[in-house]
C-alpha positions as CSV (number, residue, x, y, z in Angstrom):
1,X,0.0,0.0,0.0
2,X,1.5,3.3,-1.0
3,X,-0.7,5.8,0.7
4,X,-0.3,5.2,4.4
5,X,2.4,2.5,4.7
6,X,5.3,2.8,7.0
7,X,6.2,2.5,10.7
8,X,3.6,3.0,13.3
9,X,0.7,1.4,15.0
10,X,-1.7,-1.0,13.4
11,X,-5.0,0.6,12.5
12,X,-8.4,-0.9,11.8
13,X,-9.7,-4.4,12.3
14,X,-9.6,-5.9,8.8
15,X,-7.8,-9.1,8.2
16,X,-5.4,-7.1,6.0
17,X,-4.9,-4.4,8.7
18,X,-2.1,-2.2,7.6
19,X,0.3,0.1,9.4
20,X,-0.3,3.8,9.5
21,X,2.7,5.7,8.4
22,X,4.2,8.8,6.9
23,X,3.5,8.4,3.2
24,X,1.0,10.9,2.0
25,X,1.8,13.2,4.9
26,X,0.2,11.0,7.6
27,X,2.5,10.0,10.4
28,X,1.9,7.4,13.2
29,X,1.1,10.1,15.7
30,X,-1.6,11.7,13.6
31,X,-5.3,11.1,14.1
32,X,-6.7,10.3,10.6
33,X,-10.3,11.2,9.9
34,X,-11.5,9.6,6.7
35,X,-14.2,10.5,4.2
36,X,-15.1,8.2,1.3
37,X,-17.5,9.3,-1.3
38,X,-18.2,11.5,-4.3
39,X,-16.8,15.0,-4.0
40,X,-20.1,16.8,-4.7
41,X,-22.3,19.3,-2.9
42,X,-25.2,16.9,-2.4
43,X,-22.9,14.7,-0.3
44,X,-22.7,17.5,2.3
45,X,-18.9,17.9,1.7
46,X,-19.0,21.3,3.6
47,X,-19.9,19.4,6.7
48,X,-16.8,17.1,6.2
49,X,-14.6,20.2,5.9
50,X,-16.2,21.8,9.0
51,X,-15.7,18.6,11.0
52,X,-12.1,18.3,10.0
53,X,-11.4,22.0,10.9
54,X,-13.1,21.6,14.3
55,X,-11.2,18.4,15.0
56,X,-7.9,20.0,14.1
57,X,-8.6,23.0,16.2
58,X,-9.2,20.7,19.2
59,X,-6.3,18.4,18.3
60,X,-3.5,19.7,16.0
61,X,-2.4,16.1,15.1
62,X,-5.7,15.6,13.1
63,X,-5.2,14.8,9.4
64,X,-8.1,14.6,7.0
65,X,-8.1,12.1,4.2
66,X,-10.8,12.4,1.5
67,X,-11.2,9.5,-0.9
68,X,-13.2,10.0,-4.0
69,X,-13.7,12.0,-7.2
70,X,-16.3,14.4,-8.4
71,X,-17.0,18.0,-9.5
72,X,-15.9,19.6,-6.2
73,X,-12.4,18.0,-6.2
74,X,-10.6,20.8,-8.0
75,X,-12.1,23.5,-5.8
76,X,-11.3,21.5,-2.6
77,X,-7.6,21.1,-3.7
78,X,-7.5,24.9,-4.1
79,X,-9.4,26.0,-1.0
80,X,-8.3,23.3,1.4
81,X,-4.8,22.1,0.5
82,X,-4.2,21.1,4.2
83,X,-6.1,17.8,3.6
84,X,-5.1,14.7,1.7
85,X,-7.0,13.9,-1.5
86,X,-6.5,10.4,-2.9
87,X,-9.0,10.3,-5.8
88,X,-11.3,7.3,-6.3
89,X,-10.2,4.0,-4.7
90,X,-11.7,0.5,-5.1
91,X,-11.1,-3.0,-3.8
92,X,-8.0,-3.7,-1.7
93,X,-6.8,-0.1,-2.2
94,X,-10.0,1.2,-0.7
95,X,-9.9,-1.4,2.1
96,X,-6.4,-0.3,3.0
97,X,-7.5,3.3,3.3
98,X,-10.3,2.3,5.7
99,X,-7.8,0.2,7.7
100,X,-5.3,3.1,7.9
101,X,-7.8,5.6,9.5
102,X,-8.9,6.3,13.0
103,X,-12.4,7.7,12.5
104,X,-14.9,7.8,9.6
105,X,-16.9,10.9,8.7
106,X,-20.3,10.3,7.1
107,X,-22.0,13.7,6.5
108,X,-24.8,12.6,4.2
109,X,-28.5,13.4,4.9
110,X,-29.6,11.9,1.6
111,X,-28.2,8.4,1.5
112,X,-30.8,5.7,1.9
113,X,-28.4,2.9,2.4
114,X,-24.8,4.3,2.6
115,X,-22.5,1.4,1.8
116,X,-19.5,3.3,3.3
117,X,-21.0,3.1,6.8
118,X,-20.8,-0.7,7.1
119,X,-17.6,-0.8,5.1
120,X,-15.9,1.6,7.6
121,X,-17.4,-0.3,10.6
122,X,-16.1,-3.6,9.2
123,X,-12.7,-2.0,9.4
124,X,-13.2,-1.2,13.0
125,X,-13.7,2.5,12.6
126,X,-15.9,4.6,14.8
127,X,-18.3,6.6,12.6
128,X,-19.1,10.3,12.9
129,X,-22.6,10.8,11.4
130,X,-26.0,12.3,11.7
131,X,-28.6,10.2,13.5
132,X,-30.5,9.8,10.3
133,X,-31.3,7.4,7.5
134,X,-28.4,5.0,6.7
135,X,-26.3,5.8,9.7
136,X,-29.3,5.4,12.0
137,X,-29.8,1.9,10.6
138,X,-26.3,0.7,11.5
139,X,-25.1,2.7,14.4
140,X,-26.3,1.9,17.9
141,X,-25.3,4.3,20.8
142,X,-23.4,2.5,23.4
143,X,-23.1,-0.7,21.3
144,X,-21.1,0.2,18.2
145,X,-21.2,4.0,18.0
C-alpha cells in the first residue's frame, strides 16, 4: 500500500490491517479522519470540511483524508490544501484506506443505504454521522457507535 504504509501502530480491524505511516503526509502520531464518497455538494462535503477543521482546532495532530472523485475536487484542492485527496479507490486499495484511518466521517443526509458506513465499521472505525437514514440503521449508541 503506497498511501499510508510505514512504521507506526496498526489501524483498523480488517484481516489485512495495515500500518499507519508517513506516506501521503500522515504520520503514526496523527489522528486520521477519513471521508469516502463523491466530492459533490449533495454529499454535504462542507460538513466534512467543518468537521475536519473543528477536529484539528481541538487536536492539531488531526489529518483529514478524502477518498473519491467528483466535480468539487478541483475546488477542494485549491481552497483546502491542508487535507489529503487520494482520488477514487476501489477493492483492496480502498480497504487499506479504511484500515489506515482512525475515524470515519459520514455527513450525508440523503443516503438511503450508505455502503460506506458498514464498510468503515467492518474495518473497526468509529463513525461520525447524523442520527438519520443510513447511519441510524447501522449505528447503535453504546453498542457500536
